[in-house]
C-alpha positions in Angstrom: 0.0 0.0 0.0 1.3 3.5 -0.9 0.4 6.7 0.9 0.9 10.2 -0.6 1.5 13.1 1.8 1.6 16.8 1.2 1.1 19.9 3.2 0.8 23.7 2.6 4.2 24.1 4.3 6.2 22.2 1.7 3.8 22.3 -1.3 5.4 19.1 -2.4 4.3 15.5 -2.4 5.9 12.5 -0.9 5.0 8.9 -1.8 5.5 6.4 1.1 6.1 3.1 -0.6 7.7 0.7 1.8 7.7 -2.2 -0.6 10.2 -0.4 -2.8 13.0 -1.1 -0.2 12.6 -4.8 -1.1 13.6 -4.4 -4.7 16.9 -6.1 -5.7 20.0 -4.1 -6.5 22.0 -5.7 -9.4 24.8 -3.2 -8.9 25.4 -4.1 -5.3 28.6 -6.2 -4.4 27.8 -9.9 -4.0 29.5 -13.2 -3.6 28.8 -15.7 -6.3 27.0 -15.4 -9.6 24.3 -12.8 -10.1 20.7 -14.0 -10.0 18.9 -14.5 -13.3 17.6 -11.3 -14.9 13.8 -11.3 -15.1 13.9 -9.2 -18.2 16.1 -11.5 -20.4 14.5 -13.8 -22.9 13.7 -17.2 -21.4 13.1 -15.7 -18.0 9.7 -14.2 -18.7 8.2 -16.4 -15.9 10.3 -14.4 -13.4 8.8 -11.1 -14.4 5.4 -9.7 -13.4 2.4 -10.0 -15.8 2.9 -8.4 -19.2 0.7 -5.4 -20.2 2.1 -5.2 -23.8 4.4 -7.2 -26.0 5.5 -6.7 -29.5 7.0 -9.5 -31.6 9.5 -9.5 -34.5 9.1 -11.5 -37.7 10.4 -14.7 -35.9 7.8 -14.4 -33.1 10.4 -13.2 -30.6 9.5 -10.3 -28.4 11.4 -7.1 -29.2 9.8 -4.8 -26.6 7.5 -5.5 -23.7 5.8 -3.8 -20.8 5.3 -5.5 -17.5 3.9 -4.4 -14.1 6.6 -3.3 -11.7 7.1 -6.0 -9.0 7.9 -3.3 -6.4 5.6 -0.5 -7.4 5.5 3.0 -5.9 1.7 3.0 -6.4 -0.7 0.1 -6.9 -3.6 -0.4 -9.3 -5.7 -1.9 -6.4 -5.5 1.3 -4.4 -8.7 3.1 -3.3 -7.3 6.6 -3.0 -8.9 7.9 0.2 -8.2 11.5 1.0 -6.7 12.3 4.4 -7.6 15.4 6.5 -5.9 16.1 9.8 -8.4 18.8 11.1 -6.5 21.7 9.5 -6.1 20.8 5.8 -6.0 18.0 3.3 -2.7 16.2 4.0 -2.6 13.4 1.4 -4.1 10.3 -0.1 -4.1 6.9 1.7 -3.8 3.7 -0.2 -3.1 5.6 -3.4 -4.4 4.2 -6.7 -1.9 4.3 -9.5 0.0 2.3 -12.1 3.7 1.5 -12.1 5.0 -0.3 -15.2 8.4 -1.3 -16.6 9.0 -1.0 -20.3 11.7 -3.6 -21.2 13.4 -1.8 -24.2 15.2 -4.8 -25.8 16.0 -8.4 -25.2 19.7 -7.5 -25.2 20.9 -7.3 -21.6 24.1 -5.4 -22.5 22.5 -2.8 -24.8 22.5 0.9 -24.1 20.8 4.0 -25.5 24.0 4.6 -27.4 24.1 1.1 -29.0 20.4 0.6 -29.8 19.5 1.1 -33.4 17.2 3.8 -34.7 14.5 1.2 -35.3 14.8 0.0 -31.7 14.4 3.6 -30.4 11.4 3.9 -32.6 9.9 0.7 -31.2 10.4 2.1 -27.7 8.6 5.4 -28.6 5.7 3.5 -30.0 5.5 1.2 -27.0 5.5 4.2 -24.7 2.8 5.8 -26.7 0.6 2.6 -26.7 0.9 2.0 -23.0 0.2 5.7 -22.1 -2.9 5.6 -24.4 -4.2 2.6 -22.5 -3.6 4.3 -19.1 -5.3 7.6 -20.2 -8.5 5.5 -20.2 -8.3 5.2 -16.4 -10.1 8.4 -15.2 -8.7 7.9 -11.7 -5.2 8.7 -13.1 -4.5 12.4 -13.4 -0.8 12.4 -14.4 1.5 10.1 -16.3 5.3 10.1 -16.1 7.6 8.3 -18.4 11.3 8.2 -17.3 14.5 6.3 -17.5 17.3 5.8 -14.9 20.6 4.5 -16.3 23.3 3.5 -13.9 23.3 3.3 -10.1 24.3 6.9 -9.8 21.1 7.8 -11.6 18.9 5.6 -9.4 18.8 2.4 -11.4 18.7 -0.9 -9.5 18.5 -3.2 -12.6 21.0 -3.5 -15.4 18.7 -4.6 -18.2 17.7 -1.6 -20.4 14.3 -0.4 -19.2 12.1 2.6 -18.8 9.4 3.2 -16.2 5.9 4.5 -16.5 4.0 5.8 -13.5 0.3 6.9 -13.4 -0.7 9.1 -10.4 -4.0 10.0 -8.9 -3.0 13.6 -8.6 -1.0 16.2 -10.6 2.3 17.0 -8.8 2.9 20.5 -7.6 6.1 21.1 -9.7 4.7 20.5 -13.2 1.5 22.3 -12.2 3.4 25.4 -11.1 5.4 25.3 -14.3 2.4 24.9 -16.6 0.7 27.9 -14.8 3.8 30.1 -15.1 4.5 29.4 -18.8 0.8 29.9 -19.6 1.0 33.3 -18.0 4.1 34.1 -20.0 2.3 33.1 -23.2 -0.7 35.3 -22.6 1.4 38.3 -21.5 3.9 38.1 -24.4 2.0 36.4 -27.2 4.7 33.9 -27.8 5.8 30.6 -26.3 8.7 30.7 -23.9 10.1 27.7 -25.9 10.3 29.9 -29.0 12.4 32.4 -27.1 14.5 29.6 -25.5 15.3 28.2 -29.0 16.2 31.7 -30.3 18.6 32.1 -27.3 20.1 28.7 -27.9 21.0 29.7 -31.5 22.5 33.0 -30.4 24.7 31.3 -27.8 25.7 28.4 -30.0 24.0 25.8 -27.8 22.5 23.7 -30.7 24.0 20.2 -30.8 22.1 18.8 -33.8 18.8 19.1 -35.6 16.6 17.7 -38.3 13.5 19.0 -40.1 11.3 18.5 -37.1 13.4 18.3 -33.9 16.3 20.1 -32.4 18.7 19.0 -29.7 20.4 21.7 -27.6 22.1 22.3 -24.2 19.7 24.6 -22.3 21.1 28.0 -21.3 20.4 27.2 -17.7 21.7 23.6 -17.7 21.8 22.2 -14.2 24.0 19.2 -15.2 27.1 18.8 -17.3 26.0 17.9 -20.9 22.3 18.3 -20.1 20.3 18.2 -23.3 16.7 18.8 -24.4 15.2 17.4 -27.6 12.1 19.2 -28.7 10.0 19.9 -31.8 10.6 23.1 -33.6 6.9 23.9 -33.4 4.7 24.3 -30.3 3.5 20.7 -30.0 2.7 20.0 -26.4 1.9 16.3 -26.2 3.9 13.3 -27.0 1.1 11.4 -28.9 0.7 14.4 -31.2 4.1 13.6 -32.6 3.3 10.0 -33.8 3.7 10.9 -37.4 7.3 12.1 -36.6 8.5 9.3 -34.4 11.0 8.2 -37.1 12.7 11.6 -36.9 12.5 11.6 -33.1 14.0 8.2 -32.9 16.8 9.2 -35.2 17.8 12.3 -33.2 17.6 10.4 -29.9 19.9 7.7 -31.2 22.4 10.3 -32.6 22.3 12.3 -29.3 23.2 9.4 -27.1 26.0 8.3 -29.4 27.4 11.8 -29.4 27.2 11.9 -25.6 29.1 8.6 -25.3 31.8 9.9 -27.6 32.0 13.3 -26.0 32.4 11.9 -22.4 34.4 8.8 -23.4 31.7 6.5 -22.0 28.0 6.6 -21.6 27.5 8.3 -18.2 24.8 7.6 -15.8 21.7 9.7 -16.8 18.1 10.4 -16.1 15.8 11.0 -19.1 12.1 11.7 -19.2 9.3 12.9 -21.3 8.0 16.3 -20.4 4.7 17.3 -22.0 1.8 19.7 -21.4 -1.1 19.3 -19.0 -3.7 16.6 -19.7 -6.1 17.8 -22.4 -9.1 17.2 -20.1 -7.6 19.8 -17.7 -6.9 22.6 -20.1 -6.0 23.6 -23.7 -2.2 24.1 -23.8 -1.8 24.8 -27.6 0.7 27.5 -28.0 2.1 27.9 -24.5 3.8 24.5 -24.0 6.1 22.2 -25.9 7.1 18.6 -25.6 10.6 17.9 -24.4 12.7 14.8 -24.2 15.0 15.8 -21.4 18.4 14.1 -20.8 20.4 14.8 -17.6 23.8 13.1 -17.3 24.8 12.5 -13.7 28.4 13.4 -13.9 28.1 15.4 -10.7 26.1 14.8 -7.5 23.3 16.8 -6.0 24.5 17.8 -2.5 23.6 20.1 0.4 23.8 23.4 -1.5 21.4 22.2 -4.2 19.0 20.8 -1.6 19.1 23.9 0.5 18.7 26.4 -2.3 17.3 24.7 -5.4 20.3 26.3 -7.2 22.6 24.0 -9.0 26.4 24.2 -9.5 27.3 23.1 -13.1 31.0 22.6 -13.8 30.6 22.3 -17.6 29.1 25.4 -19.2 26.4 24.5 -21.8 28.3 26.4 -24.5 31.4 24.2 -23.8 29.3 21.1 -23.7 27.5 21.9 -27.0 30.8 22.7 -28.7 32.3 19.4 -27.6 29.2 17.4 -28.7 29.4 19.1 -32.2 33.1 18.4 -32.4 32.8 14.6 -31.8 30.1 14.5 -34.6 32.8 15.3 -37.1 35.8 13.5 -35.5 37.1 10.3 -37.1 35.9 7.3 -35.3 35.4 3.6 -35.8 31.7 4.2 -35.1 30.7 7.3 -37.1 27.8 9.4 -35.8 25.7 10.6 -38.6 24.1 14.1 -38.5 20.4 13.8 -38.0 19.4 15.8 -41.1 
């Protein structure tokens, strides 16, 4: 059972999910051979029930979605609101969905080695599962994210993405949507249009194609942080379906560049950032979908927690320049420009 707590004091939510502490950590030191991976072919019986599975021409699965064995929220939850006499303080037995999207049968693959076709399959699987979950009217927010490496919060090695559906809209995205909507109505233009103009002025563009651009944001919090977003104000992931080929190409190129620029594929967090649910408000114009990549080459410490201000040791101008340079350097594994 998961409880969600919030108060006026913090204006932030906390999910209390005690079962999560039981999940295995494949990166922890151990004596003897590692246990079998539940996401590898042949071990499907070790994984929770599948929610989606796509097969190749030889009837072998190439991407699948399963329930998370150690979920942060549970589909059986009843979502009872809690009041302590002063204010609403949370949700008991929170209803929600927590899935794992297994990206490939290859245990050793990374986002830098997956093919463009594999990245495209992942995008379509994300879209299909999210479409199913939007049919559950008890879910008010969907989050799709990836943790790669133990320093980014991963506990399993096999390439995977997580999908969480929540019975509430978290305060942070809600505040951001409201702020950027106000900017749009006061200025008559999306803040993302201005951000992209600034990125071009400051040479922050890494690569682009006809539909998407990848750049290091001017206010990058992490070394080599990158955002991939459409060149037009398209707010929702599923509105980009006709352009998934181009999105998969630029994602593939971006991670290969990152690996070459750093010398290895660093731990990273990545997530889909989109506008508010359509049933809540019309966000055409003021919001834009982003695929956000945050390499974890430095750690969040006391200063960041105390202030919300981040110390970045690699300026985005320097990071973008290095990423562009490795795109043209000789290498045994050429990185094509996504044009």
